[in-house]
VEXMILUM-668137 format. One record per residue (C-alpha): y, z, x; residue in one letter; residue number from 1; chain. Coordinates in steps of 0.05 Angstrom, whole numbers. Layout:
// residues N
<site north="Y" up="Z" east="X" residu="A" num="NUM" chaine="A"/>
...
***
This chain:
// residues 386
<site north="3421" up="3164" east="2908" residu="M" num="1" chaine="A"/>
<site north="3407" up="3238" east="2913" residu="A" num="2" chaine="A"/>
<site north="3458" up="3293" east="2926" residu="D" num="3" chaine="A"/>
<site north="3463" up="3335" east="2990" residu="N" num="4" chaine="A"/>
<site north="3419" up="3391" east="2963" residu="N" num="5" chaine="A"/>
<site north="3360" up="3349" east="2938" residu="N" num="6" chaine="A"/>
<site north="3326" up="3297" east="2982" residu="P" num="7" chaine="A"/>
<site north="3301" up="3232" east="2949" residu="R" num="8" chaine="A"/>
<site north="3228" up="3231" east="2930" residu="K" num="9" chaine="A"/>
<site north="3225" up="3159" east="2904" residu="E" num="10" chaine="A"/>
<site north="3247" up="3094" east="2936" residu="L" num="11" chaine="A"/>
<site north="3298" up="3052" east="2898" residu="T" num="12" chaine="A"/>
<site north="3308" up="2977" east="2900" residu="Y" num="13" chaine="A"/>
<site north="3366" up="2988" east="2947" residu="E" num="14" chaine="A"/>
<site north="3320" up="3025" east="2994" residu="D" num="15" chaine="A"/>
<site north="3270" up="2967" east="2993" residu="L" num="16" chaine="A"/>
<site north="3325" up="2918" east="3010" residu="I" num="17" chaine="A"/>
<site north="3353" up="2964" east="3064" residu="F" num="18" chaine="A"/>
<site north="3284" up="2970" east="3096" residu="I" num="19" chaine="A"/>
<site north="3277" up="2894" east="3100" residu="F" num="20" chaine="A"/>
<site north="3347" up="2883" east="3127" residu="L" num="21" chaine="A"/>
<site north="3341" up="2939" east="3178" residu="S" num="22" chaine="A"/>
<site north="3271" up="2917" east="3201" residu="K" num="23" chaine="A"/>
<site north="3276" up="2842" east="3190" residu="K" num="24" chaine="A"/>
<site north="3272" up="2827" east="3264" residu="K" num="25" chaine="A"/>
<site north="3207" up="2865" east="3271" residu="I" num="26" chaine="A"/>
<site north="3179" up="2834" east="3207" residu="I" num="27" chaine="A"/>
<site north="3198" up="2763" east="3224" residu="L" num="28" chaine="A"/>
<site north="3176" up="2767" east="3296" residu="L" num="29" chaine="A"/>
<site north="3109" up="2797" east="3277" residu="S" num="30" chaine="A"/>
<site north="3099" up="2744" east="3224" residu="T" num="31" chaine="A"/>
<site north="3114" up="2688" east="3273" residu="L" num="32" chaine="A"/>
<site north="3068" up="2719" east="3324" residu="A" num="33" chaine="A"/>
<site north="3011" up="2721" east="3274" residu="V" num="34" chaine="A"/>
<site north="3025" up="2649" east="3255" residu="G" num="35" chaine="A"/>
<site north="3024" up="2629" east="3328" residu="L" num="36" chaine="A"/>
<site north="2958" up="2664" east="3342" residu="V" num="37" chaine="A"/>
<site north="2928" up="2635" east="3279" residu="T" num="38" chaine="A"/>
<site north="2951" up="2566" east="3299" residu="G" num="39" chaine="A"/>
<site north="2920" up="2573" east="3368" residu="L" num="40" chaine="A"/>
<site north="2854" up="2595" east="3336" residu="I" num="41" chaine="A"/>
<site north="2855" up="2539" east="3284" residu="V" num="42" chaine="A"/>
<site north="2874" up="2483" east="3332" residu="F" num="43" chaine="A"/>
<site north="2835" up="2503" east="3394" residu="F" num="44" chaine="A"/>
<site north="2776" up="2547" east="3371" residu="I" num="45" chaine="A"/>
<site north="2755" up="2524" east="3301" residu="L" num="46" chaine="A"/>
<site north="2718" up="2458" east="3302" residu="D" num="47" chaine="A"/>
<site north="2739" up="2404" east="3252" residu="P" num="48" chaine="A"/>
<site north="2688" up="2389" east="3198" residu="I" num="49" chaine="A"/>
<site north="2676" up="2317" east="3175" residu="F" num="50" chaine="A"/>
<site north="2646" up="2294" east="3108" residu="L" num="51" chaine="A"/>
<site north="2604" up="2231" east="3100" residu="S" num="52" chaine="A"/>
<site north="2581" up="2214" east="3030" residu="S" num="53" chaine="A"/>
<site north="2543" up="2162" east="2990" residu="A" num="54" chaine="A"/>
<site north="2550" up="2143" east="2917" residu="T" num="55" chaine="A"/>
<site north="2485" up="2128" east="2880" residu="I" num="56" chaine="A"/>
<site north="2465" up="2106" east="2810" residu="K" num="57" chaine="A"/>
<site north="2398" up="2107" east="2776" residu="S" num="58" chaine="A"/>
<site north="2361" up="2042" east="2765" residu="I" num="59" chaine="A"/>
<site north="2348" up="2024" east="2693" residu="S" num="60" chaine="A"/>
<site north="2275" up="2030" east="2672" residu="K" num="61" chaine="A"/>
<site north="2279" up="1981" east="2614" residu="S" num="62" chaine="A"/>
<site north="2215" up="1944" east="2600" residu="G" num="63" chaine="A"/>
<site north="2170" up="2001" east="2620" residu="G" num="64" chaine="A"/>
<site north="2118" up="2040" east="2581" residu="I" num="65" chaine="A"/>
<site north="2173" up="2078" east="2543" residu="N" num="66" chaine="A"/>
<site north="2199" up="2012" east="2515" residu="T" num="67" chaine="A"/>
<site north="2129" up="1992" east="2492" residu="L" num="68" chaine="A"/>
<site north="2122" up="2059" east="2457" residu="L" num="69" chaine="A"/>
<site north="2190" up="2050" east="2424" residu="G" num="70" chaine="A"/>
<site north="2222" up="2110" east="2458" residu="V" num="71" chaine="A"/>
<site north="2284" up="2071" east="2479" residu="D" num="72" chaine="A"/>
<site north="2298" up="2052" east="2407" residu="A" num="73" chaine="A"/>
<site north="2301" up="2124" east="2384" residu="I" num="74" chaine="A"/>
<site north="2367" up="2160" east="2399" residu="P" num="75" chaine="A"/>
<site north="2364" up="2224" east="2440" residu="D" num="76" chaine="A"/>
<site north="2402" up="2278" east="2403" residu="L" num="77" chaine="A"/>
<site north="2384" up="2335" east="2450" residu="S" num="78" chaine="A"/>
<site north="2448" up="2327" east="2491" residu="D" num="79" chaine="A"/>
<site north="2496" up="2303" east="2436" residu="I" num="80" chaine="A"/>
<site north="2551" up="2346" east="2466" residu="G" num="81" chaine="A"/>
<site north="2553" up="2308" east="2531" residu="N" num="82" chaine="A"/>
<site north="2598" up="2248" east="2533" residu="L" num="83" chaine="A"/>
<site north="2553" up="2216" east="2586" residu="G" num="84" chaine="A"/>
<site north="2492" up="2215" east="2540" residu="G" num="85" chaine="A"/>
<site north="2429" up="2254" east="2543" residu="G" num="86" chaine="A"/>
<site north="2387" up="2207" east="2585" residu="S" num="87" chaine="A"/>
<site north="2441" up="2200" east="2639" residu="V" num="88" chaine="A"/>
<site north="2452" up="2275" east="2642" residu="T" num="89" chaine="A"/>
<site north="2377" up="2288" east="2650" residu="K" num="90" chaine="A"/>
<site north="2371" up="2234" east="2704" residu="E" num="91" chaine="A"/>
<site north="2428" up="2264" east="2745" residu="L" num="92" chaine="A"/>
<site north="2400" up="2334" east="2735" residu="A" num="93" chaine="A"/>
<site north="2333" up="2310" east="2762" residu="L" num="94" chaine="A"/>
<site north="2366" up="2278" east="2823" residu="Y" num="95" chaine="A"/>
<site north="2403" up="2343" east="2837" residu="E" num="96" chaine="A"/>
<site north="2339" up="2384" east="2832" residu="N" num="97" chaine="A"/>
<site north="2304" up="2336" east="2880" residu="I" num="98" chaine="A"/>
<site north="2361" up="2342" east="2931" residu="L" num="99" chaine="A"/>
<site north="2363" up="2418" east="2930" residu="V" num="100" chaine="A"/>
<site north="2288" up="2425" east="2928" residu="S" num="101" chaine="A"/>
<site north="2254" up="2462" east="2984" residu="R" num="102" chaine="A"/>
<site north="2214" up="2400" east="3003" residu="R" num="103" chaine="A"/>
<site north="2276" up="2357" east="3013" residu="C" num="104" chaine="A"/>
<site north="2319" up="2410" east="3047" residu="V" num="105" chaine="A"/>
<site north="2266" up="2435" east="3095" residu="E" num="106" chaine="A"/>
<site north="2251" up="2364" east="3119" residu="E" num="107" chaine="A"/>
<site north="2325" up="2354" east="3133" residu="A" num="108" chaine="A"/>
<site north="2329" up="2420" east="3170" residu="I" num="109" chaine="A"/>
<site north="2270" up="2402" east="3214" residu="L" num="110" chaine="A"/>
<site north="2295" up="2332" east="3227" residu="K" num="111" chaine="A"/>
<site north="2364" up="2353" east="3250" residu="F" num="112" chaine="A"/>
<site north="2344" up="2418" east="3285" residu="N" num="113" chaine="A"/>
<site north="2389" up="2462" east="3241" residu="I" num="114" chaine="A"/>
<site north="2350" up="2525" east="3258" residu="I" num="115" chaine="A"/>
<site north="2360" up="2517" east="3333" residu="E" num="116" chaine="A"/>
<site north="2432" up="2495" east="3329" residu="E" num="117" chaine="A"/>
<site north="2455" up="2550" east="3282" residu="E" num="118" chaine="A"/>
<site north="2406" up="2601" east="3313" residu="K" num="119" chaine="A"/>
<site north="2372" up="2622" east="3248" residu="F" num="120" chaine="A"/>
<site north="2311" up="2666" east="3251" residu="K" num="121" chaine="A"/>
<site north="2279" up="2645" east="3185" residu="T" num="122" chaine="A"/>
<site north="2273" up="2580" east="3146" residu="M" num="123" chaine="A"/>
<site north="2300" up="2618" east="3085" residu="F" num="124" chaine="A"/>
<site north="2367" up="2630" east="3119" residu="D" num="125" chaine="A"/>
<site north="2370" up="2558" east="3144" residu="A" num="126" chaine="A"/>
<site north="2355" up="2531" east="3075" residu="T" num="127" chaine="A"/>
<site north="2409" up="2574" east="3043" residu="K" num="128" chaine="A"/>
<site north="2459" up="2552" east="3097" residu="Y" num="129" chaine="A"/>
<site north="2442" up="2478" east="3087" residu="F" num="130" chaine="A"/>
<site north="2450" up="2481" east="3012" residu="R" num="131" chaine="A"/>
<site north="2516" up="2519" east="3015" residu="E" num="132" chaine="A"/>
<site north="2550" up="2492" east="3078" residu="N" num="133" chaine="A"/>
<site north="2520" up="2424" east="3094" residu="V" num="134" chaine="A"/>
<site north="2501" up="2388" east="3030" residu="M" num="135" chaine="A"/>
<site north="2551" up="2370" east="2976" residu="T" num="136" chaine="A"/>
<site north="2533" up="2341" east="2907" residu="I" num="137" chaine="A"/>
<site north="2584" up="2315" east="2857" residu="T" num="138" chaine="A"/>
<site north="2561" up="2285" east="2790" residu="K" num="139" chaine="A"/>
<site north="2599" up="2239" east="2743" residu="D" num="140" chaine="A"/>
<site north="2563" up="2243" east="2676" residu="K" num="141" chaine="A"/>
<site north="2607" up="2191" east="2643" residu="I" num="142" chaine="A"/>
<site north="2596" up="2137" east="2696" residu="A" num="143" chaine="A"/>
<site north="2524" up="2160" east="2709" residu="G" num="144" chaine="A"/>
<site north="2535" up="2165" east="2784" residu="T" num="145" chaine="A"/>
<site north="2526" up="2218" east="2837" residu="M" num="146" chaine="A"/>
<site north="2560" up="2229" east="2904" residu="E" num="147" chaine="A"/>
<site north="2516" up="2258" east="2958" residu="I" num="148" chaine="A"/>
<site north="2553" up="2284" east="3020" residu="G" num="149" chaine="A"/>
<site north="2539" up="2319" east="3085" residu="A" num="150" chaine="A"/>
<site north="2586" up="2363" east="3126" residu="L" num="151" chaine="A"/>
<site north="2582" up="2368" east="3202" residu="D" num="152" chaine="A"/>
<site north="2625" up="2376" east="3265" residu="K" num="153" chaine="A"/>
<site north="2598" up="2309" east="3290" residu="D" num="154" chaine="A"/>
<site north="2620" up="2250" east="3245" residu="P" num="155" chaine="A"/>
<site north="2559" up="2208" east="3266" residu="A" num="156" chaine="A"/>
<site north="2512" up="2265" east="3250" residu="K" num="157" chaine="A"/>
<site north="2544" up="2275" east="3182" residu="A" num="158" chaine="A"/>
<site north="2530" up="2202" east="3166" residu="K" num="159" chaine="A"/>
<site north="2458" up="2209" east="3190" residu="E" num="160" chaine="A"/>
<site north="2446" up="2270" east="3146" residu="I" num="161" chaine="A"/>
<site north="2476" up="2235" east="3085" residu="A" num="162" chaine="A"/>
<site north="2432" up="2174" east="3098" residu="D" num="163" chaine="A"/>
<site north="2371" up="2219" east="3103" residu="F" num="164" chaine="A"/>
<site north="2387" up="2254" east="3038" residu="L" num="165" chaine="A"/>
<site north="2393" up="2188" east="3001" residu="V" num="166" chaine="A"/>
<site north="2327" up="2166" east="3033" residu="Y" num="167" chaine="A"/>
<site north="2293" up="2231" east="3012" residu="Q" num="168" chaine="A"/>
<site north="2319" up="2225" east="2941" residu="L" num="169" chaine="A"/>
<site north="2292" up="2155" east="2934" residu="N" num="170" chaine="A"/>
<site north="2226" up="2173" east="2967" residu="K" num="171" chaine="A"/>
<site north="2211" up="2235" east="2925" residu="I" num="172" chaine="A"/>
<site north="2235" up="2204" east="2860" residu="N" num="173" chaine="A"/>
<site north="2191" up="2142" east="2872" residu="T" num="174" chaine="A"/>
<site north="2131" up="2187" east="2886" residu="E" num="175" chaine="A"/>
<site north="2143" up="2225" east="2822" residu="L" num="176" chaine="A"/>
<site north="2148" up="2161" east="2782" residu="N" num="177" chaine="A"/>
<site north="2084" up="2134" east="2813" residu="I" num="178" chaine="A"/>
<site north="2047" up="2200" east="2799" residu="Q" num="179" chaine="A"/>
<site north="2071" up="2199" east="2727" residu="N" num="180" chaine="A"/>
<site north="2049" up="2127" east="2718" residu="A" num="181" chaine="A"/>
<site north="1981" up="2144" east="2748" residu="K" num="182" chaine="A"/>
<site north="1971" up="2200" east="2699" residu="N" num="183" chaine="A"/>
<site north="1991" up="2154" east="2641" residu="N" num="184" chaine="A"/>
<site north="1944" up="2101" east="2665" residu="K" num="185" chaine="A"/>
<site north="1885" up="2149" east="2668" residu="E" num="186" chaine="A"/>
<site north="1899" up="2174" east="2598" residu="F" num="187" chaine="A"/>
<site north="1907" up="2103" east="2569" residu="I" num="188" chaine="A"/>
<site north="1846" up="2078" east="2607" residu="Q" num="189" chaine="A"/>
<site north="1802" up="2132" east="2577" residu="N" num="190" chaine="A"/>
<site north="1829" up="2118" east="2508" residu="R" num="191" chaine="A"/>
<site north="1818" up="2044" east="2518" residu="Y" num="192" chaine="A"/>
<site north="1745" up="2054" east="2539" residu="N" num="193" chaine="A"/>
<site north="1732" up="2097" east="2478" residu="E" num="194" chaine="A"/>
<site north="1763" up="2045" east="2431" residu="S" num="195" chaine="A"/>
<site north="1725" up="1989" east="2465" residu="K" num="196" chaine="A"/>
<site north="1658" up="2025" east="2455" residu="D" num="197" chaine="A"/>
<site north="1676" up="2041" east="2382" residu="D" num="198" chaine="A"/>
<site north="1694" up="1968" east="2369" residu="L" num="199" chaine="A"/>
<site north="1629" up="1943" east="2400" residu="T" num="200" chaine="A"/>
<site north="1588" up="1990" east="2356" residu="K" num="201" chaine="A"/>
<site north="1627" up="1971" east="2293" residu="L" num="202" chaine="A"/>
<site north="1620" up="1896" east="2307" residu="E" num="203" chaine="A"/>
<site north="1544" up="1904" east="2317" residu="D" num="204" chaine="A"/>
<site north="1539" up="1944" east="2252" residu="S" num="205" chaine="A"/>
<site north="1578" up="1890" east="2215" residu="L" num="206" chaine="A"/>
<site north="1534" up="1835" east="2242" residu="K" num="207" chaine="A"/>
<site north="1471" up="1873" east="2222" residu="Q" num="208" chaine="A"/>
<site north="1499" up="1884" east="2153" residu="F" num="209" chaine="A"/>
<site north="1513" up="1809" east="2144" residu="Q" num="210" chaine="A"/>
<site north="1445" up="1790" east="2170" residu="D" num="211" chaine="A"/>
<site north="1412" up="1834" east="2118" residu="V" num="212" chaine="A"/>
<site north="1455" up="1819" east="2056" residu="F" num="213" chaine="A"/>
<site north="1488" up="1753" east="2074" residu="G" num="214" chaine="A"/>
<site north="1549" up="1765" east="2029" residu="I" num="215" chaine="A"/>
<site north="1624" up="1763" east="2038" residu="A" num="216" chaine="A"/>
<site north="1673" up="1808" east="2000" residu="P" num="217" chaine="A"/>
<site north="1707" up="1780" east="1938" residu="D" num="218" chaine="A"/>
<site north="1779" up="1757" east="1948" residu="L" num="219" chaine="A"/>
<site north="1801" up="1801" east="1890" residu="Q" num="220" chaine="A"/>
<site north="1770" up="1862" east="1923" residu="V" num="221" chaine="A"/>
<site north="1802" up="1844" east="1989" residu="Q" num="222" chaine="A"/>
<site north="1870" up="1841" east="1956" residu="A" num="223" chaine="A"/>
<site north="1859" up="1908" east="1923" residu="A" num="224" chaine="A"/>
<site north="1843" up="1944" east="1988" residu="V" num="225" chaine="A"/>
<site north="1891" up="1905" east="2033" residu="K" num="226" chaine="A"/>
<site north="1945" up="1957" east="2027" residu="A" num="227" chaine="A"/>
<site north="1896" up="2012" east="2046" residu="E" num="228" chaine="A"/>
<site north="1872" up="1974" east="2108" residu="I" num="229" chaine="A"/>
<site north="1943" up="1959" east="2132" residu="E" num="230" chaine="A"/>
<site north="1966" up="2030" east="2121" residu="L" num="231" chaine="A"/>
<site north="1907" up="2061" east="2157" residu="E" num="232" chaine="A"/>
<site north="1915" up="2011" east="2214" residu="T" num="233" chaine="A"/>
<site north="1988" up="2029" east="2222" residu="E" num="234" chaine="A"/>
<site north="1971" up="2104" east="2220" residu="I" num="235" chaine="A"/>
<site north="1920" up="2097" east="2276" residu="K" num="236" chaine="A"/>
<site north="1969" up="2057" east="2318" residu="S" num="237" chaine="A"/>
<site north="2025" up="2108" east="2309" residu="E" num="238" chaine="A"/>
<site north="1977" up="2166" east="2325" residu="E" num="239" chaine="A"/>
<site north="1960" up="2132" east="2391" residu="I" num="240" chaine="A"/>
<site north="2035" up="2126" east="2406" residu="K" num="241" chaine="A"/>
<site north="2045" up="2199" east="2388" residu="L" num="242" chaine="A"/>
<site north="1989" up="2222" east="2435" residu="A" num="243" chaine="A"/>
<site north="2020" up="2182" east="2492" residu="L" num="244" chaine="A"/>
<site north="2090" up="2208" east="2478" residu="L" num="245" chaine="A"/>
<site north="2064" up="2280" east="2480" residu="K" num="246" chaine="A"/>
<site north="2038" up="2265" east="2550" residu="K" num="247" chaine="A"/>
<site north="2107" up="2240" east="2572" residu="I" num="248" chaine="A"/>
<site north="2157" up="2283" east="2533" residu="L" num="249" chaine="A"/>
<site north="2160" up="2356" east="2512" residu="S" num="250" chaine="A"/>
<site north="2138" up="2374" east="2440" residu="P" num="251" chaine="A"/>
<site north="2209" up="2392" east="2418" residu="D" num="252" chaine="A"/>
<site north="2238" up="2323" east="2433" residu="Q" num="253" chaine="A"/>
<site north="2269" up="2284" east="2376" residu="A" num="254" chaine="A"/>
<site north="2222" up="2225" east="2388" residu="E" num="255" chaine="A"/>
<site north="2160" up="2269" east="2377" residu="I" num="256" chaine="A"/>
<site north="2186" up="2300" east="2313" residu="K" num="257" chaine="A"/>
<site north="2209" up="2233" east="2285" residu="S" num="258" chaine="A"/>
<site north="2141" up="2201" east="2297" residu="L" num="259" chaine="A"/>
<site north="2103" up="2260" east="2268" residu="E" num="260" chaine="A"/>
<site north="2144" up="2257" east="2205" residu="E" num="261" chaine="A"/>
<site north="2132" up="2182" east="2200" residu="Q" num="262" chaine="A"/>
<site north="2056" up="2192" east="2206" residu="I" num="263" chaine="A"/>
<site north="2057" up="2246" east="2152" residu="I" num="264" chaine="A"/>
<site north="2094" up="2200" east="2104" residu="E" num="265" chaine="A"/>
<site north="2046" up="2142" east="2117" residu="M" num="266" chaine="A"/>
<site north="1986" up="2188" east="2104" residu="K" num="267" chaine="A"/>
<site north="2017" up="2207" east="2037" residu="K" num="268" chaine="A"/>
<site north="2023" up="2133" east="2019" residu="Q" num="269" chaine="A"/>
<site north="1951" up="2121" east="2040" residu="L" num="270" chaine="A"/>
<site north="1928" up="2178" east="1995" residu="S" num="271" chaine="A"/>
<site north="1966" up="2148" east="1937" residu="D" num="272" chaine="A"/>
<site north="1933" up="2080" east="1949" residu="V" num="273" chaine="A"/>
<site north="1864" up="2110" east="1952" residu="R" num="274" chaine="A"/>
<site north="1874" up="2148" east="1887" residu="N" num="275" chaine="A"/>
<site north="1898" up="2086" east="1850" residu="N" num="276" chaine="A"/>
<site north="1853" up="2073" east="1790" residu="N" num="277" chaine="A"/>
<site north="1867" up="1998" east="1791" residu="D" num="278" chaine="A"/>
<site north="1829" up="1991" east="1857" residu="T" num="279" chaine="A"/>
<site north="1769" up="2029" east="1830" residu="Q" num="280" chaine="A"/>
<site north="1767" up="1984" east="1768" residu="D" num="281" chaine="A"/>
<site north="1766" up="1921" east="1811" residu="V" num="282" chaine="A"/>
<site north="1707" up="1948" east="1851" residu="L" num="283" chaine="A"/>
<site north="1666" up="1963" east="1788" residu="T" num="284" chaine="A"/>
<site north="1671" up="1890" east="1765" residu="L" num="285" chaine="A"/>
<site north="1623" up="1869" east="1820" residu="K" num="286" chaine="A"/>
<site north="1550" up="1865" east="1810" residu="G" num="287" chaine="A"/>
<site north="1535" up="1905" east="1873" residu="K" num="288" chaine="A"/>
<site north="1595" up="1949" east="1885" residu="P" num="289" chaine="A"/>
<site north="1560" up="1994" east="1935" residu="K" num="290" chaine="A"/>
<site north="1542" up="1936" east="1981" residu="I" num="291" chaine="A"/>
<site north="1611" up="1905" east="1976" residu="I" num="292" chaine="A"/>
<site north="1645" up="1971" east="1987" residu="L" num="293" chaine="A"/>
<site north="1603" up="1985" east="2049" residu="N" num="294" chaine="A"/>
<site north="1620" up="1916" east="2075" residu="Y" num="295" chaine="A"/>
<site north="1694" up="1927" east="2064" residu="L" num="296" chaine="A"/>
<site north="1691" up="1994" east="2099" residu="R" num="297" chaine="A"/>
<site north="1657" up="1963" east="2160" residu="L" num="298" chaine="A"/>
<site north="1707" up="1906" east="2162" residu="K" num="299" chaine="A"/>
<site north="1764" up="1955" east="2155" residu="R" num="300" chaine="A"/>
<site north="1740" up="1997" east="2214" residu="E" num="301" chaine="A"/>
<site north="1733" up="1934" east="2257" residu="V" num="302" chaine="A"/>
<site north="1805" up="1913" east="2240" residu="E" num="303" chaine="A"/>
<site north="1830" up="1983" east="2255" residu="I" num="304" chaine="A"/>
<site north="1797" up="1984" east="2323" residu="Q" num="305" chaine="A"/>
<site north="1823" up="1914" east="2338" residu="N" num="306" chaine="A"/>
<site north="1893" up="1939" east="2323" residu="K" num="307" chaine="A"/>
<site north="1883" up="1999" east="2368" residu="V" num="308" chaine="A"/>
<site north="1858" up="1954" east="2424" residu="M" num="309" chaine="A"/>
<site north="1918" up="1907" east="2416" residu="S" num="310" chaine="A"/>
<site north="1963" up="1969" east="2423" residu="T" num="311" chaine="A"/>
<site north="1928" up="1998" east="2483" residu="L" num="312" chaine="A"/>
<site north="1920" up="1934" east="2525" residu="I" num="313" chaine="A"/>
<site north="1995" up="1922" east="2539" residu="P" num="314" chaine="A"/>
<site north="2004" up="1996" east="2552" residu="L" num="315" chaine="A"/>
<site north="1947" up="1997" east="2601" residu="L" num="316" chaine="A"/>
<site north="1972" up="1936" east="2638" residu="E" num="317" chaine="A"/>
<site north="2043" up="1963" east="2641" residu="Q" num="318" chaine="A"/>
<site north="2018" up="2030" east="2668" residu="S" num="319" chaine="A"/>
<site north="1979" up="1994" east="2723" residu="K" num="320" chaine="A"/>
<site north="2043" up="1956" east="2743" residu="I" num="321" chaine="A"/>
<site north="2084" up="2020" east="2745" residu="E" num="322" chaine="A"/>
<site north="2031" up="2055" east="2786" residu="E" num="323" chaine="A"/>
<site north="2036" up="2002" east="2841" residu="K" num="324" chaine="A"/>
<site north="2111" up="1996" east="2838" residu="R" num="325" chaine="A"/>
<site north="2145" up="2022" east="2901" residu="E" num="326" chaine="A"/>
<site north="2213" up="1990" east="2892" residu="T" num="327" chaine="A"/>
<site north="2275" up="2035" east="2904" residu="P" num="328" chaine="A"/>
<site north="2286" up="2082" east="2845" residu="S" num="329" chaine="A"/>
<site north="2360" up="2094" east="2860" residu="V" num="330" chaine="A"/>
<site north="2416" up="2044" east="2871" residu="L" num="331" chaine="A"/>
<site north="2465" up="2058" east="2928" residu="V" num="332" chaine="A"/>
<site north="2535" up="2037" east="2907" residu="L" num="333" chaine="A"/>
<site north="2570" up="2062" east="2969" residu="D" num="334" chaine="A"/>
<site north="2529" up="2077" east="3032" residu="P" num="335" chaine="A"/>
<site north="2550" up="2133" east="3079" residu="P" num="336" chaine="A"/>
<site north="2599" up="2115" east="3135" residu="I" num="337" chaine="A"/>
<site north="2622" up="2151" east="3198" residu="I" num="338" chaine="A"/>
<site north="2684" up="2190" east="3174" residu="P" num="339" chaine="A"/>
<site north="2747" up="2185" east="3215" residu="D" num="340" chaine="A"/>
<site north="2785" up="2242" east="3181" residu="K" num="341" chaine="A"/>
<site north="2765" up="2315" east="3177" residu="K" num="342" chaine="A"/>
<site north="2760" up="2351" east="3110" residu="V" num="343" chaine="A"/>
<site north="2767" up="2422" east="3137" residu="K" num="344" chaine="A"/>
<site north="2793" up="2469" east="3162" residu="P" num="345" chaine="A"/>
<site north="2860" up="2459" east="3127" residu="K" num="346" chaine="A"/>
<site north="2901" up="2481" east="3187" residu="R" num="347" chaine="A"/>
<site north="2970" up="2484" east="3157" residu="L" num="348" chaine="A"/>
<site north="2945" up="2521" east="3095" residu="S" num="349" chaine="A"/>
<site north="2909" up="2572" east="3138" residu="I" num="350" chaine="A"/>
<site north="2971" up="2584" east="3181" residu="I" num="351" chaine="A"/>
<site north="3017" up="2592" east="3121" residu="L" num="352" chaine="A"/>
<site north="2969" up="2639" east="3085" residu="I" num="353" chaine="A"/>
<site north="2959" up="2682" east="3147" residu="S" num="354" chaine="A"/>
<site north="3035" up="2687" east="3158" residu="M" num="355" chaine="A"/>
<site north="3046" up="2705" east="3085" residu="L" num="356" chaine="A"/>
<site north="2992" up="2759" east="3088" residu="L" num="357" chaine="A"/>
<site north="3020" up="2787" east="3154" residu="S" num="358" chaine="A"/>
<site north="3090" up="2788" east="3125" residu="F" num="359" chaine="A"/>
<site north="3067" up="2827" east="3063" residu="C" num="360" chaine="A"/>
<site north="3024" up="2876" east="3103" residu="L" num="361" chaine="A"/>
<site north="3078" up="2891" east="3155" residu="I" num="362" chaine="A"/>
<site north="3131" up="2900" east="3101" residu="Y" num="363" chaine="A"/>
<site north="3085" up="2945" east="3059" residu="L" num="364" chaine="A"/>
<site north="3069" up="2986" east="3122" residu="F" num="365" chaine="A"/>
<site north="3144" up="2998" east="3134" residu="L" num="366" chaine="A"/>
<site north="3155" up="3016" east="3061" residu="V" num="367" chaine="A"/>
<site north="3097" up="3065" east="3063" residu="A" num="368" chaine="A"/>
<site north="3122" up="3095" east="3128" residu="K" num="369" chaine="A"/>
<site north="3192" up="3105" east="3098" residu="T" num="370" chaine="A"/>
<site north="3161" up="3136" east="3036" residu="K" num="371" chaine="A"/>
<site north="3121" up="3183" east="3079" residu="W" num="372" chaine="A"/>
<site north="3184" up="3204" east="3117" residu="N" num="373" chaine="A"/>
<site north="3219" up="3219" east="3052" residu="Y" num="374" chaine="A"/>
<site north="3162" up="3262" east="3027" residu="L" num="375" chaine="A"/>
<site north="3157" up="3301" east="3091" residu="N" num="376" chaine="A"/>
<site north="3231" up="3310" east="3107" residu="T" num="377" chaine="A"/>
<site north="3251" up="3382" east="3117" residu="D" num="378" chaine="A"/>
<site north="3303" up="3404" east="3067" residu="L" num="379" chaine="A"/>
<site north="3347" up="3436" east="3120" residu="S" num="380" chaine="A"/>
<site north="3348" up="3375" east="3165" residu="S" num="381" chaine="A"/>
<site north="3353" up="3323" east="3110" residu="Y" num="382" chaine="A"/>
<site north="3415" up="3279" east="3111" residu="T" num="383" chaine="A"/>
<site north="3422" up="3230" east="3054" residu="P" num="384" chaine="A"/>
<site north="3437" up="3157" east="3067" residu="R" num="385" chaine="A"/>
<site north="3506" up="3135" east="3042" residu="K" num="386" chaine="A"/>
***
């Protein structure tokens, strides 16, 4: 407290308590009035918002072209930090991108007349509003599921929007899978036609060679070059798989790098076999090494092309099946239902928050007013509070 000759320039804790006690009637009545007005607005003006949601899960693609290429057997280390696994995380991320895509959102806006109802002038504003205020997406990476929801004042309409979003997700995802399978089929078909032509030419050359010379390779020579034939055949087969994987996956994927390293190692082994002196010695024992060697080379090329064909044929047939497949690409665990309970606004929370804010603002206003009076009190007229 200040003396009679010096007015107070700072408020003490006693002053703050005194202000509240002396003005508590005004503060409490004002706070209650704000709460009452807020309650009227919340209960009679703000519309309740309902949420209808569906839970979906991706359908396993086992047995497809990836399995034939051996992709499923190679672990994906790109998302090792995610407990849900890399493939599940990527699948859910793809579903989310499809749902928030302009194609999906704009079709929903047009179907449910969002622009007219909310009185938007541009599709851009309606799209932003739909993504932020209508559609909800919740992912569970561990379970590999996704919850797709729709918010609306009308419970039935919220269910219709959620149903449409699930339909759009399945439709767009199926179209993407079919397009991908079509591209794979075209690539494999071209490679198959090339291998078929090469095999026909090699078989004709081998037949002509046998017609002219009428000989068969020695069993000892066959044993000597068997390892070379098997290695080169495997290399050709793995190179075909690598080319197909590069069409499906990005170059930095672990599957690509693993297969490239495997091919490099096999080529080193092939080089070692070709440089082996024991093989060359066996060939020189024959009376006509050049003829036998040419025969073995022709036969080796035929076997390689046969191996390539046996690799391409199941891939081609599988790609044809996937191109024609129009089965659902997502599995609906829980379909949307008409909600019977609103999710917002949280009426009680809004009223309590508004009353708390009004209480603080009114009290701060009275404190500031008292502080202003202290600072502008004339020294001659100032009478300290006892």
